[in-house]
C-alpha positions as CSV (number, residue, x, y, z in Angstrom):
1,M,19.8,18.6,-13.2
2,N,15.9,18.0,-14.4
3,D,14.0,21.6,-13.7
4,Q,10.8,20.3,-14.5
5,V,8.5,21.2,-11.9
6,L,5.4,19.1,-11.5
7,Q,1.8,20.6,-11.4
8,N,-1.3,19.9,-9.5
9,Y,-4.2,18.7,-11.2
10,I,-7.6,20.7,-10.1
11,N,-11.1,20.9,-11.8
12,G,-9.9,19.1,-15.0
13,K,-6.6,21.2,-15.4
14,W,-3.2,21.2,-14.7
15,V,-2.3,24.1,-12.4
16,T,1.0,25.8,-11.2
17,S,1.5,25.5,-7.5
18,T,1.9,29.3,-6.0
19,S,4.3,28.1,-3.5
20,E,7.9,28.7,-3.6
21,K,8.7,25.6,-1.7
22,L,10.0,22.8,-3.7
23,R,11.2,19.5,-3.2
24,I,13.8,17.5,-5.3
25,V,12.9,14.0,-6.4
26,T,15.9,12.1,-7.1
27,N,16.8,8.7,-8.6
28,P,17.9,6.5,-5.8
29,A,20.2,4.7,-8.0
30,T,22.2,7.5,-9.7
31,D,21.5,10.4,-7.2
32,E,20.3,12.3,-10.8
33,V,17.4,15.0,-10.1
34,L,14.5,13.7,-11.9
35,A,12.1,16.7,-11.1
36,K,11.0,19.2,-8.5
37,V,7.8,18.8,-6.8
38,P,5.9,21.9,-5.1
39,V,4.9,21.8,-1.5
40,S,1.6,23.2,-2.1
41,T,-0.4,25.5,0.3
42,L,-3.4,24.8,2.4
43,K,-5.4,27.3,0.3
44,E,-4.5,25.2,-3.0
45,F,-5.7,22.2,-1.0
46,D,-8.8,23.8,-0.1
47,E,-9.6,25.0,-3.6
48,A,-9.2,21.6,-4.9
49,V,-11.7,20.3,-1.9
50,Q,-14.2,22.7,-2.6
51,I,-14.1,22.1,-6.3
52,A,-14.4,18.3,-5.6
53,H,-17.3,19.0,-3.4
54,N,-19.3,21.1,-5.8
55,T,-18.6,18.4,-8.3
56,F,-19.9,15.7,-5.8
57,Q,-23.5,17.4,-6.1
58,T,-23.9,16.0,-9.6
59,W,-21.3,13.4,-10.0
60,H,-23.1,11.3,-7.6
61,R,-26.2,11.6,-9.7
62,V,-24.3,10.1,-12.5
63,P,-25.6,6.4,-13.1
64,V,-23.0,3.7,-11.7
65,T,-23.0,2.0,-15.2
66,T,-21.8,5.4,-16.4
67,R,-19.4,5.9,-13.8
68,I,-17.4,2.7,-14.6
69,Q,-17.4,3.5,-18.0
70,Y,-14.3,6.2,-17.5
71,F,-12.4,3.3,-15.8
72,F,-12.8,1.0,-18.8
73,K,-11.3,3.7,-20.8
74,L,-8.5,4.0,-18.1
75,K,-7.9,0.4,-18.1
76,T,-7.0,0.3,-21.6
77,L,-4.6,3.5,-21.4
78,L,-3.0,2.1,-18.5
79,E,-2.3,-1.0,-20.5
80,E,-1.1,0.9,-23.6
81,N,1.3,3.0,-21.2
82,F,2.2,0.0,-19.0
83,E,5.9,0.0,-19.8
84,D,6.6,3.6,-19.5
85,L,4.7,3.9,-16.0
86,S,6.5,0.8,-14.8
87,R,9.7,2.4,-15.9
88,S,8.9,5.7,-14.4
89,I,8.4,3.6,-10.9
90,T,11.7,2.2,-11.4
91,L,13.6,5.5,-12.1
92,E,12.0,7.3,-8.9
93,H,11.8,4.5,-6.5
94,G,14.4,2.3,-7.4
95,K,12.9,-1.3,-7.5
96,T,13.4,-3.6,-10.6
97,L,11.7,-3.1,-13.4
98,D,10.0,-6.6,-13.1
99,E,8.7,-5.4,-9.5
100,S,7.5,-2.0,-11.1
101,R,5.5,-4.2,-13.7
102,G,4.2,-6.1,-10.9
103,E,3.0,-3.1,-8.9
104,M,1.4,-1.7,-12.1
105,R,-0.5,-4.9,-12.7
106,R,-2.1,-4.9,-9.3
107,A,-2.7,-1.0,-9.7
108,I,-4.8,-2.2,-12.8
109,E,-6.3,-5.2,-11.2
110,N,-8.2,-2.8,-8.9
111,V,-9.3,-0.6,-11.9
112,E,-10.7,-4.0,-13.0
113,V,-12.6,-4.8,-9.9
114,A,-14.2,-1.7,-9.2
115,C,-15.8,-1.7,-12.9
116,G,-17.9,-4.4,-11.2
117,T,-19.1,-1.8,-8.8
118,P,-22.9,-2.1,-10.0
119,S,-22.9,-5.6,-8.6
120,L,-20.7,-4.7,-5.6
121,I,-22.8,-1.8,-4.6
122,M,-26.1,-3.6,-4.4
123,G,-28.4,-3.1,-1.3
124,D,-31.0,-5.5,0.2
125,I,-34.6,-5.7,0.5
126,V,-36.8,-7.6,2.6
127,E,-40.8,-7.4,1.6
128,D,-43.4,-7.5,4.1
129,I,-41.6,-6.9,7.4
130,A,-45.4,-6.3,8.4
131,P,-48.3,-6.5,6.4
132,G,-47.9,-4.0,3.6
133,I,-44.6,-2.6,4.7
134,D,-41.6,-3.3,3.0
135,E,-37.7,-2.5,4.4
136,L,-34.9,-2.1,2.0
137,M,-31.3,-1.0,2.6
138,I,-29.4,1.3,-0.1
139,R,-25.7,2.4,-0.3
140,Q,-24.9,6.0,-1.1
141,P,-21.7,7.7,-1.3
142,L,-20.2,9.7,1.2
143,G,-18.5,13.0,-0.7
144,V,-15.1,14.1,-0.9
145,I,-12.6,11.5,-0.5
146,G,-8.7,12.4,0.8
147,L,-6.1,9.8,-0.5
148,I,-2.3,9.7,0.8
149,S,0.0,7.4,-0.5
150,P,3.4,6.3,0.5
151,F,6.6,6.2,-1.4
152,N,7.0,2.5,-1.6
153,F,4.4,2.1,-4.1
154,P,3.9,5.1,-6.3
155,A,1.2,3.7,-8.2
156,M,-0.3,0.6,-6.7
157,I,-1.6,1.9,-3.2
158,A,-3.5,4.8,-4.3
159,F,-5.4,2.5,-6.7
160,W,-6.3,0.4,-3.7
161,Y,-8.9,3.3,-2.8
162,L,-9.2,5.7,-5.9
163,P,-11.3,3.5,-8.5
164,Y,-13.8,2.2,-5.7
165,A,-14.4,5.7,-4.2
166,V,-15.1,7.2,-7.8
167,T,-17.3,4.4,-9.1
168,T,-19.4,4.6,-6.0
169,G,-20.1,8.1,-6.5
170,N,-17.5,10.0,-4.6
171,T,-14.9,12.8,-5.8
172,V,-11.2,12.7,-4.8
173,V,-8.5,14.6,-3.7
174,A,-5.1,12.7,-3.7
175,K,-1.8,13.4,-2.4
176,P,1.1,11.3,-3.6
177,S,4.4,10.9,-1.9
178,S,6.6,14.0,-2.7
179,R,9.6,11.4,-2.8
180,V,7.6,9.7,-5.6
181,P,5.4,11.9,-7.1
182,I,6.2,11.7,-10.8
183,T,4.4,8.0,-11.6
184,M,0.9,9.4,-10.2
185,V,1.3,12.7,-12.1
186,K,1.4,10.4,-15.3
187,M,-1.5,8.4,-14.2
188,F,-3.6,11.7,-13.6
189,Q,-2.5,12.6,-17.1
190,L,-3.9,9.2,-18.2
191,M,-7.3,9.7,-16.3
192,D,-7.5,13.2,-18.0
193,E,-7.3,11.5,-21.5
194,A,-9.9,9.3,-20.5
195,G,-12.2,12.1,-19.9
196,F,-13.1,12.0,-16.3
197,P,-15.2,15.1,-15.7
198,P,-13.4,18.2,-14.3
199,G,-13.3,17.9,-10.5
200,V,-14.2,14.3,-10.0
201,V,-10.4,13.3,-9.5
202,N,-7.9,16.0,-7.9
203,L,-4.2,15.8,-7.2
204,V,-2.2,18.4,-4.9
205,N,1.2,17.7,-4.2
206,G,2.7,18.7,-0.5
207,G,3.8,17.6,2.8
208,A,2.9,17.1,6.1
209,E,0.8,20.4,6.1
210,I,-1.6,18.6,3.5
211,V,-2.1,15.7,5.4
212,D,-3.0,17.7,8.3
213,G,-5.3,19.7,6.2
214,M,-7.0,16.7,5.0
215,C,-7.6,15.5,8.5
216,D,-9.3,18.5,9.5
217,H,-11.1,19.9,6.4
218,P,-14.7,19.7,7.0
219,L,-15.6,18.8,3.6
220,I,-13.7,15.7,3.4
221,K,-15.7,12.8,4.6
222,A,-12.9,10.0,4.7
223,I,-9.4,9.4,4.2
224,G,-7.5,6.4,2.8
225,F,-4.1,6.0,3.9
226,V,-0.8,3.9,3.9
227,G,2.3,4.7,5.6
228,S,4.6,4.3,8.7
229,T,2.5,3.3,12.0
230,P,3.2,6.4,13.8
231,T,1.9,8.5,10.8
232,A,-1.1,5.9,10.4
233,L,-2.0,6.7,14.1
234,H,-1.6,10.5,13.5
235,V,-4.0,10.3,10.8
236,Y,-6.4,8.0,12.0
237,S,-6.6,10.0,15.5
238,R,-6.9,13.2,14.0
239,G,-9.2,12.1,11.2
240,A,-11.7,10.4,13.4
241,A,-11.4,13.3,15.7
242,H,-12.7,15.3,13.0
243,G,-15.9,12.8,12.4
244,K,-14.2,11.3,9.3
245,R,-14.0,7.6,8.4
246,V,-10.4,6.7,8.1
247,S,-8.5,3.4,6.8
248,A,-5.1,3.9,7.7
249,G,-2.6,1.1,7.2
250,G,0.6,1.1,9.2
251,G,4.0,-0.6,9.4
252,A,5.0,-4.3,9.8
253,K,7.1,-6.9,11.0
254,C,6.3,-10.1,8.6
255,P,7.8,-13.3,10.2
256,V,8.3,-16.5,8.4
257,L,8.4,-19.8,10.1
258,I,10.3,-22.4,8.5
259,L,10.0,-26.0,9.4
260,P,12.6,-28.6,8.6
261,D,10.4,-30.4,6.2
262,A,10.1,-27.2,3.9
263,D,11.3,-27.6,0.4
264,V,14.8,-26.1,0.8
265,D,15.0,-24.7,-2.8
266,N,11.5,-23.2,-3.3
267,T,11.5,-21.8,0.4
268,T,14.8,-20.4,-0.2
269,N,13.9,-18.6,-3.3
270,I,10.6,-17.6,-2.1
271,V,11.8,-16.1,1.3
272,M,14.9,-14.2,-0.6
273,D,12.4,-12.6,-2.9
274,S,10.1,-11.8,0.1
275,A,12.8,-10.4,2.3
276,F,14.7,-8.4,-0.4
277,G,12.4,-7.6,-3.0
278,C,11.8,-4.0,-3.2
279,S,14.9,-3.7,-1.1
280,G,12.8,-4.8,1.7
281,Q,10.8,-1.4,1.3
282,R,7.1,-3.0,1.7
283,C,5.0,-3.7,4.4
284,L,5.0,-7.5,3.4
285,A,8.3,-8.1,3.2
286,A,9.8,-11.1,5.1
287,T,11.8,-9.4,7.7
288,L,11.8,-12.3,10.3
289,A,12.7,-15.9,9.8
290,I,12.0,-18.1,12.6
291,M,13.6,-21.7,12.2
292,I,11.9,-24.5,13.8
293,D,13.8,-27.2,15.6
294,D,16.6,-28.4,13.2
295,A,15.4,-26.3,10.2
296,D,18.5,-23.9,10.6
297,K,21.2,-26.3,10.0
298,T,19.6,-26.5,6.4
299,F,18.4,-23.2,6.0
300,I,20.7,-20.8,7.3
301,P,23.6,-21.8,4.7
302,A,20.9,-21.8,2.0
303,F,19.9,-18.3,2.8
304,A,23.6,-17.3,3.3
305,N,24.4,-18.4,0.0
306,A,21.4,-17.2,-1.9
307,A,21.6,-13.8,-0.3
308,S,25.2,-13.4,-1.4
309,K,24.8,-14.1,-4.8
310,R,21.9,-11.8,-5.2
311,V,22.7,-9.0,-7.6
312,T,22.3,-5.4,-6.6
313,G,22.2,-2.4,-8.8
314,F,20.1,0.0,-11.2
315,G,16.6,-1.3,-11.5
316,L,16.4,-1.0,-15.3
317,N,19.2,-3.3,-15.7
318,P,18.0,-6.6,-16.7
319,D,20.3,-8.8,-14.5
320,V,19.6,-6.6,-11.2
321,Q,17.7,-8.6,-8.6
322,M,17.4,-5.5,-6.2
323,G,17.8,-1.9,-6.4
324,P,18.9,0.9,-3.7
325,V,16.8,2.0,-0.8
326,I,14.8,5.4,-1.5
327,T,17.2,8.0,0.2
328,Q,20.7,8.6,1.5
329,Q,19.1,9.3,4.8
330,D,17.4,5.8,4.8
331,K,20.4,4.2,3.8
332,I,22.3,5.7,7.0
333,R,19.2,4.8,9.1
334,I,19.1,1.3,8.1
335,E,22.8,0.7,8.7
336,D,22.6,2.0,12.0
337,L,19.8,-0.2,12.8
338,I,22.1,-3.0,11.8
339,Q,24.8,-2.0,14.0
340,Q,22.6,-1.7,16.8
341,G,21.4,-5.2,16.1
342,L,25.0,-6.5,16.4
343,D,25.6,-4.3,19.7
344,E,22.9,-6.4,21.0
345,G,24.3,-9.8,20.3
346,S,23.0,-10.6,17.2
347,E,25.5,-12.3,14.8
348,M,26.4,-11.0,11.0
349,L,25.6,-13.8,8.5
350,V,25.7,-11.7,5.4
351,D,26.9,-8.0,5.5
352,G,25.4,-5.8,3.0
353,R,26.7,-2.4,4.5
354,N,29.0,-0.1,2.6
355,A,27.8,-1.3,-0.9
356,V,29.7,0.4,-3.7
357,I,27.9,-0.2,-7.2
358,P,30.2,0.1,-10.1
359,G,28.8,2.7,-12.3
360,Y,26.4,4.0,-9.7
361,E,28.6,4.9,-7.0
362,K,26.3,7.8,-5.9
363,G,23.6,5.2,-5.4
364,Y,21.7,4.8,-2.1
365,F,22.7,1.0,-2.1
366,I,22.6,-1.5,0.6
367,R,23.2,-5.4,-0.3
368,P,21.1,-8.0,1.2
369,T,21.9,-8.2,4.9
370,I,21.1,-11.3,7.2
371,L,21.4,-11.3,11.2
372,T,21.1,-14.5,13.2
373,D,20.5,-15.1,16.7
374,I,18.4,-12.0,17.0
375,P,17.0,-11.5,20.6
376,V,13.2,-11.2,21.1
377,N,13.5,-7.5,22.7
378,G,16.2,-6.3,20.4
379,I,16.0,-3.7,17.8
380,I,16.1,-5.7,14.7
381,H,12.8,-7.6,15.9
382,K,10.9,-4.8,17.3
383,T,11.8,-2.2,14.7
384,E,10.1,-2.2,11.1
385,V,13.8,-1.8,9.4
386,F,12.2,-1.1,6.1
387,G,15.5,-2.2,4.1
388,P,17.1,-5.2,2.7
389,V,17.5,-6.7,6.4
390,L,16.6,-10.2,7.5
391,G,16.6,-11.3,11.1
392,I,16.7,-15.0,12.3
393,M,16.0,-16.6,15.5
394,H,15.5,-20.3,16.5
395,C,12.4,-21.9,18.2
396,N,12.0,-25.3,19.4
397,T,8.1,-25.8,18.3
398,V,5.8,-24.4,16.2
399,E,3.8,-23.2,19.5
400,E,6.9,-21.2,20.6
401,A,7.1,-19.5,17.3
402,V,3.4,-18.6,17.3
403,K,3.8,-17.0,20.5
404,I,6.5,-14.8,19.3
405,V,4.5,-13.9,16.3
406,N,1.3,-12.9,18.5
407,N,3.3,-10.9,21.0
408,H,4.7,-8.5,18.5
409,T,2.8,-5.2,18.0
410,F,2.4,-5.5,14.4
411,G,0.2,-8.0,12.6
412,N,0.2,-7.1,8.9
413,A,1.2,-10.6,7.6
414,A,2.7,-13.9,8.7
415,S,3.7,-17.2,6.8
416,I,4.7,-20.6,7.4
417,F,6.6,-22.9,5.0
418,T,5.9,-26.6,5.5
419,R,4.8,-29.8,4.1
420,D,2.6,-30.7,7.2
421,G,-1.0,-29.8,6.7
422,A,-2.1,-29.9,10.3
423,F,0.9,-27.5,11.2
424,A,0.0,-25.2,8.4
425,R,-3.7,-25.2,9.5
426,K,-2.8,-24.6,13.3
427,F,-0.7,-21.4,12.2
428,R,-3.6,-20.1,10.0
429,Y,-6.0,-20.3,12.6
430,E,-3.7,-19.1,15.4
431,A,-1.4,-16.5,14.3
432,L,-2.5,-13.0,14.8
433,A,-2.3,-11.4,11.4
434,G,-4.5,-10.1,8.7
435,N,-2.7,-11.6,5.7
436,I,-1.5,-15.3,6.2
437,G,0.9,-17.1,3.7
438,I,0.9,-20.8,3.4
439,N,4.2,-21.6,1.5
440,I,3.8,-17.9,0.2
441,G,6.2,-15.5,1.1
442,I,4.2,-12.4,0.2
443,A,0.9,-12.9,1.5
444,A,-0.8,-10.0,-0.9
445,P,-4.3,-10.1,-1.4
446,M,-6.0,-9.8,-5.0
447,A,-7.6,-6.8,-5.7
448,F,-11.1,-8.8,-4.8
449,F,-10.0,-9.4,-1.5
450,P,-9.3,-6.6,1.4
451,F,-5.5,-5.9,2.1
452,S,-6.0,-6.9,5.7
453,G,-3.9,-5.7,8.6
454,W,-4.4,-6.1,12.4
455,K,-2.7,-4.7,15.6
456,D,-0.6,-1.8,15.1
457,S,-0.3,-2.5,11.3
458,F,-4.0,-1.1,10.7
459,F,-6.2,1.5,12.2
460,G,-9.8,1.4,11.4
461,D,-12.7,-1.3,10.4
462,L,-12.8,-1.7,6.7
463,H,-9.5,-2.1,4.4
464,G,-8.5,-1.0,0.9
465,Q,-9.7,-3.2,-2.3
466,G,-12.7,-5.1,-3.1
467,K,-16.1,-5.2,-1.1
468,H,-14.5,-3.5,1.7
469,A,-13.6,-0.4,-0.2
470,I,-16.9,-0.6,-1.5
471,E,-18.6,-0.5,2.0
472,F,-15.8,2.2,3.2
473,F,-16.9,4.7,0.6
474,T,-20.5,4.5,1.0
475,Q,-23.1,5.0,3.6
476,T,-26.0,2.5,4.3
477,K,-29.4,4.1,4.2
478,V,-32.4,1.9,5.3
479,V,-36.2,2.8,4.1
480,I,-39.2,1.4,5.5
481,E,-42.1,2.0,3.1
482,R,-45.9,1.4,3.2
483,W,-48.4,2.1,0.5
484,P,-52.0,1.6,1.9
485,K,-54.5,0.3,-0.6
486,E,-56.9,3.2,-0.1
487,W,-54.4,5.3,-1.5
488,S,-54.2,3.4,-4.9
489,R,-56.0,5.1,-7.8
490,K,-58.5,2.8,-9.3
491,F,-58.3,2.3,-13.1
């Protein structure tokens, strides 16, 4: 057992929590204990917020061109420690090393975009809105920002928000998931090494009490959150009730439409990567494949063959294509949902339950699973399984499939695979989802675009990343000014 107890980072110092409550952080592939993480108290959280608030009074006056210099330094440090951070993600989350590298790359891309804040934060001006009167709009920071990140991306999702919050002049108190806190601790160590002034970035480990405290605290001005839909709605509602801005990403059910003319090999490879990458534990996972017309005759056998061959195991092993799910409890939950789907009339195409990986018998493994003929009102279609489970249904037309997409409560992403530009355009135009893929299985926006989500997949107005994040973390001030000639000094 690893007896390391992780610390909080407050006011530029690593601080041991006073809480006696600890949670165990395990490697989901081996059940090995990696560390212990404190369930910090509201008193400790308040201390961090007070310090961040005091620091904000000077930090927001630091020129934006100076603020971004810390992120140039951080970018270099993240690159230098890229492999160590990627390995850390795999150890505590379970995803493959290549998937962890992809996550780290996306985190670094957000640092890069945030370094362009001097251009992104620019305001507007109109001269002579009336004789001798000018009007201008400027952007100013909000204050202390609270960040709550989920377990499925230990590094990336916090960085949809943190770099933009800080470069626009705010200070931050972040709470990583207590399931995967190690990577974020390492990233804060690099921020400390980059020389961020004390109090600008703070980290407090904890549980639901810290989340509610963040929603309630009068000095927290905005919250960035990603997690399940029930929790997202809770954070959005409670935070908004206390007058805060909230950007809350929720759950998803991302359908992919497969037309008969789609390229078989490419489509199969892409959909398998989308459905089973990160063990299906991501909000952009392809969880539903809708076969149009007679596409099922070709693609169902292709999917079954590819899923059956996918190598499952410890993510650090180079030949492994899919790792474990995050906990034993999640393994049980996912397998129960699969059984419920079968009880409702779905057919088992590929059964990944009861997986035992030689050498990793204690790991929380489920192999790729595919169910066919899933009912529209069934559990597999309605629920975000958040595991390596792909459901398949059949539709006669694209119109029928789009109706199924649009009637779902979630609206994070949707994709279509076809060679037909007219069908692709129709889908792009009509599908009610915030991220659309055309022959793309994971419609993940680049850092300079917002991570859009619609319906019950998002609560708020502005999303993480890019210009949306700049707008979210600033408030506009309109100035109307007049300088009469008679006031001017004569030289």
